[in-house]
C-alpha positions in Angstrom: -0.1 0.0 -0.1 2.8 2.2 -0.3 3.9 2.8 3.2 7.7 3.4 3.7 8.1 0.0 5.0 6.4 -1.7 1.9 8.9 0.7 -0.2 11.7 -0.7 1.8 10.5 -4.5 1.4 10.1 -3.9 -2.5 13.6 -2.9 -2.8 14.6 -5.9 -0.5 12.2 -8.4 -2.5 13.8 -7.1 -6.0 17.4 -8.1 -4.7 16.2 -11.8 -4.0 14.1 -12.1 -7.4 16.9 -14.6 -8.5 15.3 -16.8 -5.7 11.7 -16.5 -6.3 9.5 -16.8 -9.4 7.9 -13.4 -9.3 4.5 -13.4 -10.9 3.7 -9.6 -10.1 4.1 -6.6 -8.1 0.6 -5.1 -7.3 -0.1 -1.7 -5.4 -3.1 -2.0 -3.2 -4.7 0.0 -0.4 -5.4 -0.5 3.2 -7.8 0.8 5.8 -5.3 3.6 6.6 -4.3 4.2 3.1 -6.0 4.8 -0.4 -6.2 7.0 -3.4 -9.7 8.1 -2.9 -12.8 7.9 -5.3 -16.2 10.0 -6.1 -17.6 6.4 -6.4 -16.5 5.6 -2.8 -19.9 4.6 -0.6 -18.8 6.9 2.1 -17.3 10.5 2.5 -14.1 9.5 3.9 -13.3 7.3 0.7 -14.0 10.0 -1.7 -10.7 11.8 -0.8 -7.4 10.1 -0.6 -6.0 9.3 2.8 -2.1 9.1 3.4 -1.8 8.3 -0.3 1.7 7.9 -1.5 0.6 7.7 -5.2 1.5 5.0 -7.6 5.0 6.1 -9.2 6.9 4.7 -6.3 6.9 1.2 -7.4 7.8 2.1 -10.8 10.9 4.4 -9.6 12.1 1.4 -7.3 11.7 -1.0 -10.4 13.5 1.6 -12.5 16.4 1.5 -9.8 16.5 -2.1 -10.0 17.3 -1.6 -14.0 20.1 0.5 -12.9 22.0 -2.5 -11.3 20.5 -5.2 -13.3 23.7 -6.1 -15.1 25.7 -6.1 -11.8 23.2 -8.5 -10.2 23.4 -10.7 -13.0 27.1 -11.0 -12.6 26.3 -12.9 -9.5 23.5 -14.8 -10.8 22.0 -14.8 -14.2 18.2 -15.8 -12.9 17.5 -12.2 -11.9 14.4 -11.1 -14.0 15.0 -8.5 -16.7 14.0 -4.9 -15.8 11.3 -5.2 -18.8 9.7 -8.3 -17.3 9.4 -6.5 -13.9 7.9 -3.4 -15.7 5.6 -5.8 -17.2 4.2 -7.1 -13.9 4.0 -3.8 -12.0 0.5 -2.9 -11.8 -2.1 -1.1 -9.6 -4.6 -2.9 -7.8 -7.9 -2.1 -6.0 -6.5 1.3 -4.7 -9.5 3.9 -4.8 -10.7 3.3 -1.3 -10.4 0.8 1.6 -12.1 -2.8 1.1 -13.0 -1.5 -2.8 -14.0 -5.0 -4.4 -16.4 -3.3 -6.7 -14.4 -3.6 -9.6 -11.5 -5.4 -11.6 -8.3 -3.8 -11.8 -5.0 -4.7 -13.2 -3.6 -6.3 -10.3 -6.7 -8.3 -9.8 -6.6 -9.4 -13.2 -3.1 -10.6 -12.7 -3.6 -12.4 -9.7 -7.0 -14.2 -11.0 -5.0 -15.4 -14.0 -2.2 -16.8 -11.7 -4.7 -18.4 -9.3 -6.6 -19.8 -12.7 -3.4 -21.2 -13.8 -3.0 -23.1 -10.4 -6.8 -24.2 -10.3 -6.6 -25.4 -13.9 -3.3 -27.5 -13.4 -1.4 -25.1 -15.9 1.0 -24.6 -13.1 1.5 -27.4 -10.7 3.4 -25.3 -8.0 1.8 -23.6 -5.2 1.0 -19.8 -5.2 1.9 -17.5 -2.3 0.0 -14.1 -2.4 2.1 -11.6 -0.3 0.0 -8.9 1.0 1.9 -6.2 2.4 -1.0 -4.0 2.6 -4.7 -4.9 2.6 -5.6 -8.0 1.0 -8.5 -6.4 -1.2 -7.1 -6.8 -4.6 -6.5 -10.6 -3.9 -10.2 -10.6 -2.6 -11.3 -9.1 -6.0 -9.4 -11.8 -7.9 -10.9 -14.7 -5.6 -14.4 -13.1 -6.1 -14.4 -12.9 -10.0 -13.2 -16.4 -9.8 -16.2 -17.6 -7.7 -18.8 -15.4 -9.6 -17.5 -17.0 -13.1 -17.2 -20.6 -11.6 -19.4 -21.3 -8.8 -22.5 -22.5 -10.7 -20.4 -24.9 -13.0 -19.8 -28.3 -12.6 -16.0 -27.6 -12.0 -16.4 -25.4 -8.9 -15.6 -28.0 -6.4 -12.3 -29.1 -8.1 -11.4 -25.3 -8.6 -12.2 -24.6 -5.0 -10.2 -27.3 -3.7 -7.1 -26.6 -5.9 -7.3 -23.0 -4.8 -7.2 -24.0 -1.2 -4.7 -26.7 -1.6 -2.0 -24.3 -3.6 -2.9 -20.7 -2.8 -1.6 -19.4 0.5 -2.5 -15.7 1.5 0.4 -14.3 3.5 -0.9 -11.0 5.1 1.2 -8.7 7.0 -1.7 -7.8 9.2 -5.1 -7.9 8.1 -5.1 -4.3 6.9 -8.5 -4.0 5.5 -11.9 -5.9 6.0 -12.0 -8.1 3.0 -10.5 -11.0 4.6 -13.1 -11.3 7.4 -16.0 -10.0 5.2 -15.1 -12.0 2.1 -12.2 -14.4 1.9 -12.7 -16.2 5.2 -16.3 -16.8 4.4 -16.1 -17.8 0.5 -12.8 -19.7 0.8 -12.9 -20.9 4.4 -10.4 -23.5 3.8 -7.8 -21.4 2.2 -4.5 -21.0 4.0 -4.0 -17.4 5.4 -1.0 -16.7 7.5 -0.5 -13.4 9.3 3.1 -12.7 9.1 
């Protein structure tokens, strides 16, 4: 959600991207930090609150690009700056708990989850939520809305619950309690 600790964590994460298969960097909101939107259902959500903007993550990825060649001297498995740019997107940032619409971030997360659910990717997926899990919640809601009435739903649901883990740094909005825990009660969530 763009707090200073998250900015620092992103710098640190990029220095370890040779050790992980990074599927995306998604900015999100939290109950104490959001962009603001005229569509917010309550007055305080209409105005930004402690919002850092959205450029900070792109600036950090650009700085990674400046040291990329030196990082590759130590390990050729570092992802290219262009790859990181391509997976650095905004999630659901308009106001805290905003699951009303899809975002680039929720679409990216949804596709990664569906790759797991349909066996296109046999690995597990760790969703790291350093702000509120609202964007992950939106992705999960889209999957539920699309597949719950299908004959595949039980298999999809079980695959998600078996292989997707939500790791949160505190539950920084209400979407876990009000949606994820209710709709995906068997999905592992770890408060780190």
